[in-house]
C-alpha positions, 0 to 999 in steps of 0.5 A, a space after each residue: 500500500 505504501 508503494 501505491 501511495 508513493 506512486 500516486 504522489 510521484 505521478 501527481 508531482 510529475 504532472 504538476 511539474 511538467 504542466 509548466 516549464 521555466 528556464 532560469 526561473 523557479 516561478 514560470 508565469 501561470 499563463 505560459 507553458 514555457 517561461 524563459 528568463 534572461 537579461 543578457 541572452 536571447 533564444 536561438 530558433 532552428 535555422 532552416 534553408 527552405 527551398 520555397 514557400 511550399 517546401 514541405 520536405 526540408 522540414 518533413 511534414 511540418 505542423 501547422 503553426 511551426 516556426 523556423 528561421 529561414 536562411 535562404 534567399 531566392 525568388 520567393 524567400 528572404 531571410 527571416 522567421 516563417 510560420 507554416 499555415 498548413 500549405 505555405 511558409 509565411 514570413 512573420 512581421 518582426 517589427 522592422 518595417 516602417 509602419 510597425 505592426 504586430 506579429 503576422 504576415 508581413 504586408 510589403 509596401 514601398 513608395 518612391 517619388 520625384 522630388 524636383 521637376 525634370 525634362 525629357 526629349 522624345 526624339 526618334 531614338 527614345 521609344 523606351 525611356 525611363 522616367 528621371 531618377 526618383 530623388 526621394 524615397 517614401 515609406 517602405 516595409 523591410 521587404 521592399 528595397 527603394 531605388 532611385 530608378 525603381 522599386 525592388 520587392 524582396 518577396 514575390 507575390 500579387 501587388 497593387 501597383 499605383 503610379 501617378 504622373 504629372 506632365 506638360 509639353 513645354 516645346 516642340 509641337 510635332 504633328 507626327 507625335 500626338 500622344 505619348 504613353 507611360 507604362 510600367 517596366 520590369 528591368 527596363 522591359 515593358 510590362 504589357 497592359 500597364 500603359 496609359 496613353 495621353 496627348 501632348 498637343 497642348 501646353 496644359 498641365 496634365 495628371 493621371 493615376 493608373 492602378 494595376 494588379 500585377 505579379 511582381 518577382 522578388 529582386 527585380 526592379 520595377 519602374 515607370 517608362 515613357 514612349 512616344 506613339 509616333 514613328 520610330 527611327 526617322 528624324 523628328 523635328 522639332 523634338 517634343 520636350 516634356 516636363 515631369 513635375 516633382 512632388 506629384 509623380 510617384 510610384 507605390 507598390 503594396 502586396 495584397 496576397 
């Protein structure tokens, strides 16, 4: 009988002692299953080299809610903490983005805009001309790189891309060039179905905003380009000169998936 009582006491003590775990503390917080106490050290999570956001082999059969630190950079991943949601690894917001926020899936965003006025000449050689370098960068998350000649997301996904251009023809009325088009580019190559065609027959100040939903690839540069709609490769006289207004010309990307 004494053995039986000792066994029961051992069982109850074991259950109580393992209901909460404290490391460097003898009194773990009642609300925690694990309480780690330290004043000069951190917690080092498992570091894993994932191959993609759907990788379920590097960590075999990951449980939903599993947290790891990824060390891989590729077209879909950047280094950081990721949580498995049952089918996809989702980057965790570590609080480094400009907007702050709480832990959860990071929403990538970024803005660049032209600070000062600039001019462009639409000669026979300028069928694919980038806008002047954006001298000013706005807010961005930690997963978007802002460049003077574009925006570079570090995570692939579906983004809302908004660009606004304010412009004016200042010289060079030419009947052969009645319109120009602004469009989005990837590494200076046109992205189809992103163009806005507008006229340059008068000298009024014009402004427009275009919003597109696009799949953007990680570590690729996206920017605004301009092209004339008139003939190419032939001498154009006079050459139209277009002023692009600073302060009201910008580009914004925001990940939505």
